[in-house]
N, C-alpha and C positions, 0 to 999 in steps of 0.2 A: 196623362202624360202624352199619350200618342195623339189625342185629340188636340192637345194645345199646340203641339209641334206641326200638325197639319194646319192649324190655323195660322200659326205664324209664317208657315212657308206660303200660305195662300197671300197673307198681306205682303210678303217679300215680293211674290210675283207680280201684285198689282203694281208696286214701285218700278218694276224692272220691265213692265209690259211693253213700254216704248221702245225698248233696246232689241226686240225679238224679231221685229219684221225687216225684210230686206226690201229696199225700195227699187223700182225700175224707172227708167227715164221716161215715164209717162205721166199725164197729169191725172189719169185714174189712179195711179199708184200713189203719186205724190201728195195728192189730197187726203190720203189715209194717215198722213203725219200728225200727231196729236201736238196740242199746244201745251208747253210744258207749265207745270204749276209753278215753278219758280219764277217765270215770268210773270204770271197773274198776280204772285205774291209781292214782287219787286216794286212796281209802280215808277220808279224813278232812277234813271240813268243819266250819265254825263259823258259828252264827247268833245271833240275839238278839231276845228279846221286850222292846220298849221302846216306850212310848206312855204316854197319861195315865193308865193304871192304875198307872204306876211312881210317880206323885206320892203317893198314900196308902200305897202299899209295904206293903200290909196282907194278909199270909197268902197271897194267890193273884193270878195275872194274870186270874182271873174276877171280880175285885172288882167289875166295872162290871155283872155280872150279879148277883152275890149281894147288892151293897148294897140291891137292890129286892126282896129275898126276905124277908118278914117273920120276925123270929126269927132269921135267920141271924146268925153272929158278924160277918160283914162289915156287915150292915144295923145291928146295934147298935152297932159302932164307928163307923159313918158318922153314925148319929144324935147320938151322943155328941160326936164329933169336928167335924162339919161342919154339923149341923142338918137340920131336915125335908127331905123329897125334893121337895116342891114349892118349896123356896127354893134349894136347893143340890143339883143332880143331876150326873151324870156329866160332862155337858157342861161344867160350872164348873171341872173340873180342867183343862180344855185351856190356859186363859191361865198356869196354874201349871207346865205342862210346858214350860219355857223351854229345856231343854238347852242351857244357857250354856258348859258346858266339853265339849261334842261336838267331837272332833277325829278325823274319818273317817281321816286317815292314820296317826295314832298307833294307832287301833283295829286297823287292817288290819296294821300293822307287828307288833302284838302277836300276832293272830292267824297271821301268816307264821311268827313266831317259835315259836309253838306247834306248827307243823307242818302247819296246815291248808292243803288244795290248792283249797278252794272256800270261799266265804264270802259273807254278805250279810244283809239285814235281814228281819224280819218287815214286809212291806210293807202289809197291813191285817190286824188281829186281828178278833175277833168284835164289836168293839166300834163299828164304823162309821167309825172315823177312819182316813183314808188317810194313809201317811207320805210320800207323793210329791206333786209339782206337779200335781195333777189338774185336768183341764178339765171333769170330770164332777160334781164336787161342790166347795163352798165348804169343807166340813168336812175340811181336809187341812193337814199340817204346813207346807206353803209359805205358806199364807195365816194360820194360826193357830198358837198355841202357840209352837213353835221359830222359825217364819216361814223355814223352810230346807226344801229338797228332801232330805229323809233318804235316801230311796232312791238319787236322782241322786247325792249325794255320795258315798255309799258305792259305787255302780258304778264313778264314776270312781278313787276309792282303790283298790278291788279290782284292776281292771285295770291300775293304775299298778304293782302289786306282782307282776303276772304270775299271779294267781291266777283261778280261774274265778269268775264272779258268779252268785248266786242270789238269788231273791226268793221269799218264802213267802206264802201267801194262806189266809186263814181265814174269808173274808166270807160264805161261805155259812150260818155259824153265827148271822148277825144276826137271821135269822127266829125271832121272838118270844123275842128275847134279853133284850129289855126290856119292861116292862108297858105297851105302847103304848095300851091301852084303859083304863088307870087314871087317872083325873083327879085323883088326889091326888098325883101324881108329875110331874115336869117331862117325863118320857118320854111322859105321855099328851097332852101339849099340842100340837095340831096344827102350831103353828109350829115344833116341833122334828122334824117327821116325816121330813124328809131324812136327818137324823143318826141317829135311833133305830130307823128302818125302817118298812115298812108296818104297817098296823094288824093284830095278831093277838092272840088270845086267849092268856094266860100258860099255859093248859093244853096249847098246842100246841108248847111247848119241850120238846125230847126229845133224848136222846142219839145216838150215832152208829149204834146198832144198831136204832133204830124209825123210823118214819115219822110226822111231825106230823099232827095231825087239828085243822083242815084243812090240806092242803098249801098251800104258797104259789101266789099266783097267777103267771101267766107273766112279768108285769112284773118279778117277783124275780129270776127266772133270766136276764132280759135285763140287769137291773142288775149281776148278778154277771158275766155275760159281758163287758160293756162295760168294766167295771174290770180285769177280768183281761187283756184284749187291750190296754187302755191301758198297762198295766205292760210287756207284751211289745214294744209298738211303740215305747215311749219309751227303754226301757233294755236291751232284747235279751239278757235273762238267758241263761246257759248251762244254768241248771236252773231250773224252776218247780216248787215244792212246795206241795202242797195238802193240808191238813187233812182230816179225815175229814167225813162228813155230805155228800158230792156227791150221795147218793142222793135228797135231797129236791128237787133241781133237775130242770128239764125236760132229760132226758139228751140231747136233741138239742143244747142250749146246750153241754153238756159237750164233746161230739163236735166241735161247731163250733170250740171253743177249740183243742183239740188239732190239728184240721186247720189252722186258721191259724197255730198256733205252729210246727208242723212244717214248714210250707210257708214260713213267714217265715225259718226258720232255713236253708232251701235257698238263699233270696236273700242271707242274710248269709254264707253258705258256712260255717256252723258246725253241729256236732254238738251236739245239745242234749238234755236229759233233763226228763220230766216225771214227777213221783212220784203215787202215790195210796195209799190205806190200805184194808184190807179188800178189798170187791169193787167199789169205786167206778169203776175202769176195767176192761174186759175184760182178761184176762191177756195180757201181751205189748203192750199199747198204751202202756206206761210202765213205770217202776221201782216195785216193791211196797216200801212203807215201813212199818215197825212204829213203835209208840210206846211209848218206855220199855219195850223188851222185845228179845229176841233169839231166834234159831232154836236149837233143841237140836242139830240135825244139819247137815252142810253140805248146800248146794243146787247144783244144776246151773246156776241162773240168778243174776245179780247181784242184789243187793237192798239197801236201805238201813234203818237204825234211827235215829231220832231220839230224844235223851234231854237232860236238863238236867243241868247242872253241881250244881244244887240238888235235894236228894231230894224236897222237897215243892212247889216252886214253879218257875214258868217265867220270872217276872220278879224283879226285886230286890225284897225283902221285908225288913221291920224285924228279923226274927228268923230268917235263913238257916241251913239245914243243908246244908253244902257236902259234896260227895262228896271222898274222899280222892283224891289224884293215883295211888295205887297201884290204886285201884279203876277209875278212869277209863283207865288203861292196860291193865290186865287186860281190861276190857270191849272196848276197842278191838282188842287181840290176838285174842280169842275170836271177834269178829264177823268180822274179817278172814279168819280161818282157814276160815269156813263161807260164803265168798264174798261178804260183805257189806262195806258201808261205814257209817261213823257220822257223823252229824250232830250236833255238840254244841252246846247252847244255853248261852249265858252271859246275865249278868243286871246289865246298866248301870243306874246311878241315874238319877232323872229330870233331874239336873243334866248328866248325860252322862259320869260317870266310871265305870270299870269296877273295881269293889272290889278291894282289895289281895289278900284271899284268893283271888279269882278269878284276878286276874293271876299270882300265884305258882304256882297249880296249871297254868296254860296254859305257863307258861315252864319248869316241870319237865318237863310233857310234851314240850315242844320239845326239852328237851335230852336226854331219853330217845330220841326220834325222830333227832336228830342222830347218835346213837351206833348205834341199832338199826333205822334206818329201811328199810335194805336187805331186812329181814324183813317189812316192810309194804307199802311203795310198790311198784307195779308187779309185785306178786306175784300168783300165781293159787293157787287150792286145789290140794292134794295127793290122793292117793288115799284117805286118811282125814284128817279135820279135825283130830284130836288123840285124847288120851285121858287118862284120869283119873276118880276115883270121882264127881265133882260130876254132878247131874242137873239140867239147867237146866229151869226152869218157864217154859214159853211162854205168850204170850197178851197181850192188850191192857193195858198198864200193869202187867206182872207183875214188872218188874225188882227191886223191892224185896224180892221172896220168894227172889232168889238169893244165896246166900252168897259170901263172898270166897272166893277160890282158895287152895290150898295148893301145895306143892311137887310134888305128884303131878299136878297139872294140866299138860298139855304140848300146844301147839298147833303145827300144821305148816303152812307156806306153802312155795311153789316158785317160784323165778325161774330159767328157762332149766334148766341140769344142776345147780342146787345147792338143797339142801334146808334148810329152816330149821325148827329146832324150838326154840320159844320156852317156857321154863319159868316158870311165873308166880309161883314163889317160890323162894328158896334153901334148898336141903335142909340140914337140921341136921348130918348126917354128911358134907357136902360131896360127895355122889355122887349123879349125876343117873341115875335108872333109866328106860329107855325101853322098854317092853314092845313096842311095836309094831316095834322093829327088832331084836328078838332074833335069836339065830344061826338060820338057817334060815328067816328070815321072807321070804315071797313078795312082800313089799310093796318090798324094796330088796335089791339085789346087794351085792357086796363093798364095803365103806366103804374109801375111800382116805385120807381126811383129815377131821378134826373139829377146829374152832377154836371160839374164844369171841370174840364180837365185843366190841370194846373191851379185848382182853387179848392180849398178845404171847406169853404162856407157852404152850410146847407141853403139850398135855393128853395124858394117858395114859387109854386106854379098853380095853375087852374086851367082846367079844360073847358072851354067854353064854346058856345055853338059855332063861333066863326073861326076859332083858332085855339091852339095851346099856347098859353101865355107864360112864359117864364121870366121872372124878375131877376135881372143879373146882380152881382155884387157891385159895390162901388169900385173896386179895384179890378182892372183887367189883368188877366193871367198872361197875356202876350200882345204884341204890337200889332198882329195881323189878325186873320181869321180866327176864331175861336170855336171849341167844340163842346156840344152838349153831348152827354153820355146818356143813353136811355134804355132802361129795363122795363120791360113790359110783356104782357101775355101777347101770344101770337108771333113771336119771333123765333 
């Protein structure tokens, strides 16, 4: 009995090992933070860009920036639709952002039906408007616009459904986002400085790969840190996601946040994730996140990619271009095979409705995952991620360069002693040819059984010199990618 008790306690200690360390505000300490198993198991999450920029719903979530750029399409649209910028600025969209049809429980139920294991809101975009009940600024959704604590309501709804709660933060982009030194716009009015950010020349605005000139003063980093810490302290998210451009901040503020978050998680007895883009953290201090892109090869570390359901925009726009369900599923399968997870952005309307085409795609993804999820959730990469002629283009915002997959594209995942081969399209002749598993392959020993998820028919197959050939049934089990379940020696 004593031996059994000691063994059980040892197992419990393994589970709580991540909660025992105190983290210091140094990269050396922060890189010791482990990657939670729940994240590696979850694979798929959903978030949403939603704010005052959803009111004009014109072309892009960057409307708040581009409306002040002379000659830009958003600027021309704004002047025609709303008038001069000194009379109607971005702040004037806030009273129009009423969110009267926002139903957090219904949204999260939809996300869960879609198969998401983690979900949450954009807590603050680059526009300076906080979507939570903040004590740091009056410019927040609890006091203006919807007059509701959007982050808080989502946190409660997400946890009620048993999902992990995430919050995303983009607020380092506020520096030079608006023309705060232009007296011809409302952004240049000192009375609005708390919302539009510190005075900065428009020339200081830059992308994620350059540093602004001049760099922001330390007060801006303190503002960034205080808001990030407030979100963590009030809502205890399981995952905090950061957009890029953290390099413009005082790096001690970034390290201070991570130490605060990781040590807070110790007090909560919770395993948490912080994500970063490019080189904004030291490797190992969080989970690397890509934007609208993916890896071309499998990785030995877990990673994340965020992409939008719309090819062009991250928020609801008047003329959306939604991706097909097939594209979304193939993307998920490819990313998971390479040790990644997907964070899919959806696009609510200003009034708080999720567009019907978006709902349809999410429910289709959910039906596919109901049937094939055992090849996705709780899986780990195999010896090779897959095979096929597709050459994946890597790089920031590169996903539009990648073509749709064909039946030659096969992706592998593993769960215990089972290998899953997900074929991204149905072959015209009804035969799947897996060259990686050909006769004599060193990757896999003798195959004992092959079945097709969602199908009770017994499959016929032969292992030939150039490929494992599997004859498929006449009836497809689903409309998109399909999964072969393989039991063999050597797994």
